[in-house]
N, CA, C and O atoms as a Tripos MOL2 file, in Angstrom:
@<TRIPOS>MOLECULE
protein
  200   199    50     0     0
PROTEIN
NO_CHARGES

@<TRIPOS>ATOM
      1 N        -140.4720   21.7650  -53.2830 N.3       1 MET1
      2 CA       -139.9470   22.5560  -52.1960 C.3       1 MET1
      3 C        -139.5690   23.9140  -52.7600 C.2       1 MET1
      4 O        -138.9560   23.9990  -53.8240 O.2       1 MET1
      5 N        -139.9240   24.9550  -52.0660 N.am      2 GLY2
      6 CA       -139.5760   26.2960  -52.5060 C.3       2 GLY2
      7 C        -138.0770   26.5420  -52.4460 C.2       2 GLY2
      8 O        -137.3870   25.9990  -51.5830 O.2       2 GLY2
      9 N        -137.5790   27.3540  -53.3540 N.am      3 ALA3
     10 CA       -136.1430   27.6370  -53.4280 C.3       3 ALA3
     11 C        -135.6290   28.2290  -52.1220 C.2       3 ALA3
     12 O        -134.5470   27.8700  -51.6570 O.2       3 ALA3
     13 N        -136.3850   29.1170  -51.5420 N.am      4 ARG4
     14 CA       -135.9610   29.7480  -50.2850 C.3       4 ARG4
     15 C        -135.8500   28.7160  -49.1630 C.2       4 ARG4
     16 O        -134.9120   28.7630  -48.3670 O.2       4 ARG4
     17 N        -136.7960   27.7920  -49.0980 N.am      5 ALA5
     18 CA       -136.7670   26.7390  -48.0750 C.3       5 ALA5
     19 C        -135.6590   25.7280  -48.3450 C.2       5 ALA5
     20 O        -135.1210   25.1330  -47.4120 O.2       5 ALA5
     21 N        -135.3160   25.5310  -49.6140 N.am      6 ALA6
     22 CA       -134.2930   24.5480  -49.9710 C.3       6 ALA6
     23 C        -132.8820   25.0100  -49.6180 C.2       6 ALA6
     24 O        -132.0160   24.1870  -49.3210 O.2       6 ALA6
     25 N        -132.6470   26.3210  -49.6500 N.am      7 ARG7
     26 CA       -131.2870   26.8260  -49.4060 C.3       7 ARG7
     27 C        -130.6540   26.2970  -48.1290 C.2       7 ARG7
     28 O        -129.5710   25.7140  -48.1890 O.2       7 ARG7
     29 N        -131.2860   26.4780  -46.9800 N.am      8 PRO8
     30 CA       -130.6260   26.0020  -45.7600 C.3       8 PRO8
     31 C        -130.6010   24.4810  -45.6310 C.2       8 PRO8
     32 O        -129.8720   23.9410  -44.7990 O.2       8 PRO8
     33 N        -131.3870   23.7920  -46.4470 N.am      9 GLU9
     34 CA       -131.4710   22.3360  -46.4040 C.3       9 GLU9
     35 C        -130.6570   21.6620  -47.5100 C.2       9 GLU9
     36 O        -130.7120   20.4400  -47.6520 O.2       9 GLU9
     37 N        -129.9120   22.4290  -48.2860 N.am     10 LEU10
     38 CA       -129.2650   21.8840  -49.4750 C.3      10 LEU10
     39 C        -128.3730   20.6850  -49.1580 C.2      10 LEU10
     40 O        -128.4170   19.6820  -49.8710 O.2      10 LEU10
     41 N        -127.5780   20.7700  -48.1160 N.am     11 GLY11
     42 CA       -126.7180   19.6390  -47.7530 C.3      11 GLY11
     43 C        -127.5130   18.3780  -47.4870 C.2      11 GLY11
     44 O        -127.1340   17.2950  -47.9340 O.2      11 GLY11
     45 N        -128.6190   18.5090  -46.7600 N.am     12 LYS12
     46 CA       -129.4790   17.3600  -46.4690 C.3      12 LYS12
     47 C        -130.1380   16.8300  -47.7360 C.2      12 LYS12
     48 O        -130.2780   15.6190  -47.9090 O.2      12 LYS12
     49 N        -130.5410   17.7380  -48.6190 N.am     13 LEU13
     50 CA       -131.1710   17.3150  -49.8710 C.3      13 LEU13
     51 C        -130.1810   16.5710  -50.7680 C.2      13 LEU13
     52 O        -130.5360   15.5830  -51.4110 O.2      13 LEU13
     53 N        -128.9470   17.0500  -50.8040 N.am     14 VAL14
     54 CA       -127.9070   16.3640  -51.5910 C.3      14 VAL14
     55 C        -127.6520   14.9730  -51.0190 C.2      14 VAL14
     56 O        -127.5560   14.0020  -51.7690 O.2      14 VAL14
     57 N        -127.5430   14.8730  -49.6990 N.am     15 ASP15
     58 CA       -127.3460   13.5590  -49.0770 C.3      15 ASP15
     59 C        -128.5270   12.6340  -49.3610 C.2      15 ASP15
     60 O        -128.3330   11.4490  -49.6300 O.2      15 ASP15
     61 N        -129.7470   13.1650  -49.3040 N.am     16 ALA16
     62 CA       -130.9300   12.3450  -49.5830 C.3      16 ALA16
     63 C        -130.9240   11.8590  -51.0270 C.2      16 ALA16
     64 O        -131.3260   10.7290  -51.3040 O.2      16 ALA16
     65 N        -130.4760   12.6980  -51.9380 N.am     17 ALA17
     66 CA       -130.3810   12.2830  -53.3430 C.3      17 ALA17
     67 C        -129.3450   11.1700  -53.4870 C.2      17 ALA17
     68 O        -129.5950   10.1590  -54.1440 O.2      17 ALA17
     69 N        -128.1980   11.3640  -52.8770 N.am     18 HIS18
     70 CA       -127.1020   10.3970  -53.0310 C.3      18 HIS18
     71 C        -127.3740    9.0760  -52.3150 C.2      18 HIS18
     72 O        -127.2500    8.0100  -52.9170 O.2      18 HIS18
     73 N        -127.7410    9.1370  -51.0470 N.am     19 TYR19
     74 CA       -127.8540    7.9290  -50.2380 C.3      19 TYR19
     75 C        -129.1990    7.2310  -50.3410 C.2      19 TYR19
     76 O        -129.2680    6.0100  -50.2000 O.2      19 TYR19
     77 N        -130.2720    7.9810  -50.5840 N.am     20 VAL20
     78 CA       -131.6090    7.3950  -50.5770 C.3      20 VAL20
     79 C        -132.2150    7.3470  -51.9800 C.2      20 VAL20
     80 O        -133.1820    6.6240  -52.2210 O.2      20 VAL20
     81 N        -131.6430    8.1190  -52.9000 N.am     21 GLY21
     82 CA       -132.1860    8.1600  -54.2570 C.3      21 GLY21
     83 C        -133.3620    9.1080  -54.3940 C.2      21 GLY21
     84 O        -134.1440    9.0000  -55.3380 O.2      21 GLY21
     85 N        -133.4900   10.0330  -53.4600 N.am     22 GLN22
     86 CA       -134.6140   10.9760  -53.4570 C.3      22 GLN22
     87 C        -134.4590   12.0420  -54.5370 C.2      22 GLN22
     88 O        -133.3780   12.6020  -54.7230 O.2      22 GLN22
     89 N        -135.5400   12.3120  -55.2380 N.am     23 HIS23
     90 CA       -135.5990   13.4020  -56.2060 C.3      23 HIS23
     91 C        -136.3620   14.5430  -55.5500 C.2      23 HIS23
     92 O        -137.3880   14.3150  -54.9100 O.2      23 HIS23
     93 N        -135.8670   15.7760  -55.7060 N.am     24 THR24
     94 CA       -136.5380   16.9310  -55.1150 C.3      24 THR24
     95 C        -136.8040   17.9730  -56.1880 C.2      24 THR24
     96 O        -135.8840   18.4170  -56.8750 O.2      24 THR24
     97 N        -138.0580   18.3600  -56.3300 N.am     25 ILE25
     98 CA       -138.4230   19.4170  -57.2690 C.3      25 ILE25
     99 C        -138.3160   20.7420  -56.5330 C.2      25 ILE25
    100 O        -138.8970   20.9110  -55.4610 O.2      25 ILE25
    101 N        -137.5760   21.6810  -57.1060 N.am     26 ILE26
    102 CA       -137.4100   23.0050  -56.5310 C.3      26 ILE26
    103 C        -138.3350   23.9640  -57.2790 C.2      26 ILE26
    104 O        -138.3190   24.0320  -58.5080 O.2      26 ILE26
    105 N        -139.1300   24.6920  -56.5250 N.am     27 THR27
    106 CA       -140.0770   25.6270  -57.1340 C.3      27 THR27
    107 C        -139.7020   27.0650  -56.8100 C.2      27 THR27
    108 O        -138.9810   27.3400  -55.8510 O.2      27 THR27
    109 N        -140.2050   27.9640  -57.6240 N.am     28 LYS28
    110 CA       -140.0610   29.3970  -57.3780 C.3      28 LYS28
    111 C        -141.3990   30.0190  -57.7430 C.2      28 LYS28
    112 O        -141.9110   29.8110  -58.8430 O.2      28 LYS28
    113 N        -141.9520   30.7700  -56.8290 N.am     29 SER29
    114 CA       -143.2920   31.3500  -57.0110 C.3      29 SER29
    115 C        -144.3150   30.2700  -57.3500 C.2      29 SER29
    116 O        -145.2410   30.4980  -58.1280 O.2      29 SER29
    117 N        -144.1330   29.0880  -56.7530 N.am     30 GLY30
    118 CA       -145.0810   27.9950  -56.9460 C.3      30 GLY30
    119 C        -144.9320   27.2150  -58.2310 C.2      30 GLY30
    120 O        -145.6980   26.2830  -58.4750 O.2      30 GLY30
    121 N        -143.9530   27.5720  -59.0720 N.am     31 GLU31
    122 CA       -143.7520   26.8740  -60.3450 C.3      31 GLU31
    123 C        -142.4670   26.0610  -60.2960 C.2      31 GLU31
    124 O        -141.4580   26.5370  -59.7760 O.2      31 GLU31
    125 N        -142.4840   24.8370  -60.8300 N.am     32 PRO32
    126 CA       -141.2690   24.0200  -60.8580 C.3      32 PRO32
    127 C        -140.1750   24.6980  -61.6820 C.2      32 PRO32
    128 O        -140.4300   25.1730  -62.7890 O.2      32 PRO32
    129 N        -138.9640   24.7400  -61.1430 N.am     33 ARG33
    130 CA       -137.8490   25.3810  -61.8450 C.3      33 ARG33
    131 C        -136.6500   24.4700  -62.0230 C.2      33 ARG33
    132 O        -135.8950   24.6300  -62.9820 O.2      33 ARG33
    133 N        -136.4560   23.5050  -61.1080 N.am     34 ALA34
    134 CA       -135.2940   22.6250  -61.1800 C.3      34 ALA34
    135 C        -135.6040   21.3410  -60.4130 C.2      34 ALA34
    136 O        -136.5450   21.2790  -59.6210 O.2      34 ALA34
    137 N        -134.7900   20.3220  -60.6680 N.am     35 VAL35
    138 CA       -134.9330   19.0570  -59.9520 C.3      35 VAL35
    139 C        -133.5590   18.6190  -59.4750 C.2      35 VAL35
    140 O        -132.6020   18.5980  -60.2490 O.2      35 VAL35
    141 N        -133.4670   18.2750  -58.2170 N.am     36 LEU36
    142 CA       -132.2460   17.7140  -57.6550 C.3      36 LEU36
    143 C        -132.4020   16.2010  -57.6870 C.2      36 LEU36
    144 O        -133.2960   15.6510  -57.0440 O.2      36 LEU36
    145 N        -131.5390   15.5340  -58.4290 N.am     37 VAL37
    146 CA       -131.6180   14.0820  -58.5970 C.3      37 VAL37
    147 C        -130.2680   13.4630  -58.2700 C.2      37 VAL37
    148 O        -129.2480   14.1520  -58.2920 O.2      37 VAL37
    149 N        -130.2520   12.1700  -57.9670 N.am     38 PRO38
    150 CA       -128.9680   11.5030  -57.7400 C.3      38 PRO38
    151 C        -128.1040   11.5760  -59.0020 C.2      38 PRO38
    152 O        -128.6090   11.4390  -60.1160 O.2      38 PRO38
    153 N        -126.8070   11.7910  -58.8180 N.am     39 TYR39
    154 CA       -125.9020   11.9080  -59.9570 C.3      39 TYR39
    155 C        -125.9450   10.6570  -60.8240 C.2      39 TYR39
    156 O        -125.9610   10.7620  -62.0500 O.2      39 TYR39
    157 N        -125.9640    9.4820  -60.2170 N.am     40 GLU40
    158 CA       -125.9730    8.2360  -60.9940 C.3      40 GLU40
    159 C        -127.2000    8.1630  -61.8980 C.2      40 GLU40
    160 O        -127.0980    7.7570  -63.0560 O.2      40 GLU40
    161 N        -128.3600    8.5570  -61.3700 N.am     41 TRP41
    162 CA       -129.6000    8.5660  -62.1580 C.3      41 TRP41
    163 C        -129.4480    9.4880  -63.3690 C.2      41 TRP41
    164 O        -129.7720    9.1090  -64.4940 O.2      41 TRP41
    165 N        -128.9550   10.6920  -63.1250 N.am     42 TRP42
    166 CA       -128.7660   11.6720  -64.1960 C.3      42 TRP42
    167 C        -127.7370   11.1750  -65.2120 C.2      42 TRP42
    168 O        -127.9540   11.2670  -66.4200 O.2      42 TRP42
    169 N        -126.6230   10.6510  -64.7170 N.am     43 SER43
    170 CA       -125.5340   10.1900  -65.5870 C.3      43 SER43
    171 C        -126.0030    9.0890  -66.5340 C.2      43 SER43
    172 O        -125.6370    9.0910  -67.7100 O.2      43 SER43
    173 N        -126.7900    8.1690  -66.0480 N.am     44 GLN44
    174 CA       -127.2840    7.0730  -66.8730 C.3      44 GLN44
    175 C        -128.1680    7.5580  -68.0090 C.2      44 GLN44
    176 O        -128.2440    6.9090  -69.0520 O.2      44 GLN44
    177 N        -128.8180    8.6570  -67.8280 N.am     45 ARG45
    178 CA       -129.7240    9.1790  -68.8490 C.3      45 ARG45
    179 C        -129.0410   10.0920  -69.8710 C.2      45 ARG45
    180 O        -129.6600   10.4800  -70.8610 O.2      45 ARG45
    181 N        -127.8080   10.4270  -69.6440 N.am     46 GLN46
    182 CA       -127.0900   11.3160  -70.5650 C.3      46 GLN46
    183 C        -126.7020   10.6240  -71.8720 C.2      46 GLN46
    184 O        -126.5350   11.2920  -72.8920 O.2      46 GLN46
    185 N        -126.5590    9.3280  -71.8570 N.am     47 ASN47
    186 CA       -126.1030    8.6120  -73.0450 C.3      47 ASN47
    187 C        -127.2260    7.8940  -73.7790 C.2      47 ASN47
    188 O        -126.9680    7.1210  -74.7020 O.2      47 ASN47
    189 N        -128.4560    8.1380  -73.3850 N.am     48 ARG48
    190 CA       -129.5890    7.5090  -74.0510 C.3      48 ARG48
    191 C        -129.9110    8.2280  -75.3590 C.2      48 ARG48
    192 O        -129.8680    9.4570  -75.4280 O.2      48 ARG48
    193 N        -130.2270    7.4660  -76.3790 N.am     49 PRO49
    194 CA       -130.6460    8.1020  -77.6340 C.3      49 PRO49
    195 C        -131.9940    8.7980  -77.4520 C.2      49 PRO49
    196 O        -132.8740    8.3010  -76.7500 O.2      49 PRO49
    197 N        -132.1390    9.9730  -78.1040 N.am     50 GLY50
    198 CA       -133.3000   10.8300  -78.1260 C.3      50 GLY50
    199 C        -134.5040   10.3320  -77.5310 C.2      50 GLY50
    200 O        -135.5220   11.0250  -77.5240 O.2      50 GLY50
@<TRIPOS>BOND
     1     1     2 1
     2     2     3 1
     3     3     4 2
     4     3     5 am
     5     5     6 1
     6     6     7 1
     7     7     8 2
     8     7     9 am
     9     9    10 1
    10    10    11 1
    11    11    12 2
    12    11    13 am
    13    13    14 1
    14    14    15 1
    15    15    16 2
    16    15    17 am
    17    17    18 1
    18    18    19 1
    19    19    20 2
    20    19    21 am
    21    21    22 1
    22    22    23 1
    23    23    24 2
    24    23    25 am
    25    25    26 1
    26    26    27 1
    27    27    28 2
    28    27    29 am
    29    29    30 1
    30    30    31 1
    31    31    32 2
    32    31    33 am
    33    33    34 1
    34    34    35 1
    35    35    36 2
    36    35    37 am
    37    37    38 1
    38    38    39 1
    39    39    40 2
    40    39    41 am
    41    41    42 1
    42    42    43 1
    43    43    44 2
    44    43    45 am
    45    45    46 1
    46    46    47 1
    47    47    48 2
    48    47    49 am
    49    49    50 1
    50    50    51 1
    51    51    52 2
    52    51    53 am
    53    53    54 1
    54    54    55 1
    55    55    56 2
    56    55    57 am
    57    57    58 1
    58    58    59 1
    59    59    60 2
    60    59    61 am
    61    61    62 1
    62    62    63 1
    63    63    64 2
    64    63    65 am
    65    65    66 1
    66    66    67 1
    67    67    68 2
    68    67    69 am
    69    69    70 1
    70    70    71 1
    71    71    72 2
    72    71    73 am
    73    73    74 1
    74    74    75 1
    75    75    76 2
    76    75    77 am
    77    77    78 1
    78    78    79 1
    79    79    80 2
    80    79    81 am
    81    81    82 1
    82    82    83 1
    83    83    84 2
    84    83    85 am
    85    85    86 1
    86    86    87 1
    87    87    88 2
    88    87    89 am
    89    89    90 1
    90    90    91 1
    91    91    92 2
    92    91    93 am
    93    93    94 1
    94    94    95 1
    95    95    96 2
    96    95    97 am
    97    97    98 1
    98    98    99 1
    99    99   100 2
   100    99   101 am
   101   101   102 1
   102   102   103 1
   103   103   104 2
   104   103   105 am
   105   105   106 1
   106   106   107 1
   107   107   108 2
   108   107   109 am
   109   109   110 1
   110   110   111 1
   111   111   112 2
   112   111   113 am
   113   113   114 1
   114   114   115 1
   115   115   116 2
   116   115   117 am
   117   117   118 1
   118   118   119 1
   119   119   120 2
   120   119   121 am
   121   121   122 1
   122   122   123 1
   123   123   124 2
   124   123   125 am
   125   125   126 1
   126   126   127 1
   127   127   128 2
   128   127   129 am
   129   129   130 1
   130   130   131 1
   131   131   132 2
   132   131   133 am
   133   133   134 1
   134   134   135 1
   135   135   136 2
   136   135   137 am
   137   137   138 1
   138   138   139 1
   139   139   140 2
   140   139   141 am
   141   141   142 1
   142   142   143 1
   143   143   144 2
   144   143   145 am
   145   145   146 1
   146   146   147 1
   147   147   148 2
   148   147   149 am
   149   149   150 1
   150   150   151 1
   151   151   152 2
   152   151   153 am
   153   153   154 1
   154   154   155 1
   155   155   156 2
   156   155   157 am
   157   157   158 1
   158   158   159 1
   159   159   160 2
   160   159   161 am
   161   161   162 1
   162   162   163 1
   163   163   164 2
   164   163   165 am
   165   165   166 1
   166   166   167 1
   167   167   168 2
   168   167   169 am
   169   169   170 1
   170   170   171 1
   171   171   172 2
   172   171   173 am
   173   173   174 1
   174   174   175 1
   175   175   176 2
   176   175   177 am
   177   177   178 1
   178   178   179 1
   179   179   180 2
   180   179   181 am
   181   181   182 1
   182   182   183 1
   183   183   184 2
   184   183   185 am
   185   185   186 1
   186   186   187 1
   187   187   188 2
   188   187   189 am
   189   189   190 1
   190   190   191 1
   191   191   192 2
   192   191   193 am
   193   193   194 1
   194   194   195 1
   195   195   196 2
   196   195   197 am
   197   197   198 1
   198   198   199 1
   199   199   200 2
@<TRIPOS>SUBSTRUCTURE
     1 MET1         2 RESIDUE 1 A MET
     2 GLY2         6 RESIDUE 1 A GLY
     3 ALA3        10 RESIDUE 1 A ALA
     4 ARG4        14 RESIDUE 1 A ARG
     5 ALA5        18 RESIDUE 1 A ALA
     6 ALA6        22 RESIDUE 1 A ALA
     7 ARG7        26 RESIDUE 1 A ARG
     8 PRO8        30 RESIDUE 1 A PRO
     9 GLU9        34 RESIDUE 1 A GLU
    10 LEU10       38 RESIDUE 1 A LEU
    11 GLY11       42 RESIDUE 1 A GLY
    12 LYS12       46 RESIDUE 1 A LYS
    13 LEU13       50 RESIDUE 1 A LEU
    14 VAL14       54 RESIDUE 1 A VAL
    15 ASP15       58 RESIDUE 1 A ASP
    16 ALA16       62 RESIDUE 1 A ALA
    17 ALA17       66 RESIDUE 1 A ALA
    18 HIS18       70 RESIDUE 1 A HIS
    19 TYR19       74 RESIDUE 1 A TYR
    20 VAL20       78 RESIDUE 1 A VAL
    21 GLY21       82 RESIDUE 1 A GLY
    22 GLN22       86 RESIDUE 1 A GLN
    23 HIS23       90 RESIDUE 1 A HIS
    24 THR24       94 RESIDUE 1 A THR
    25 ILE25       98 RESIDUE 1 A ILE
    26 ILE26      102 RESIDUE 1 A ILE
    27 THR27      106 RESIDUE 1 A THR
    28 LYS28      110 RESIDUE 1 A LYS
    29 SER29      114 RESIDUE 1 A SER
    30 GLY30      118 RESIDUE 1 A GLY
    31 GLU31      122 RESIDUE 1 A GLU
    32 PRO32      126 RESIDUE 1 A PRO
    33 ARG33      130 RESIDUE 1 A ARG
    34 ALA34      134 RESIDUE 1 A ALA
    35 VAL35      138 RESIDUE 1 A VAL
    36 LEU36      142 RESIDUE 1 A LEU
    37 VAL37      146 RESIDUE 1 A VAL
    38 PRO38      150 RESIDUE 1 A PRO
    39 TYR39      154 RESIDUE 1 A TYR
    40 GLU40      158 RESIDUE 1 A GLU
    41 TRP41      162 RESIDUE 1 A TRP
    42 TRP42      166 RESIDUE 1 A TRP
    43 SER43      170 RESIDUE 1 A SER
    44 GLN44      174 RESIDUE 1 A GLN
    45 ARG45      178 RESIDUE 1 A ARG
    46 GLN46      182 RESIDUE 1 A GLN
    47 ASN47      186 RESIDUE 1 A ASN
    48 ARG48      190 RESIDUE 1 A ARG
    49 PRO49      194 RESIDUE 1 A PRO
    50 GLY50      198 RESIDUE 1 A GLY
């Protein structure tokens, strides 16, 4: 999803990440720049060895 399109939808995207487990790739100029993921998913991966 483009960054510009994601801005007005951010609340919905956050809810989708939290309640449904949806991951959203945010792009800029057609290139991936960031990923919105559920906090629990991200948190579990922070303590994994290399």
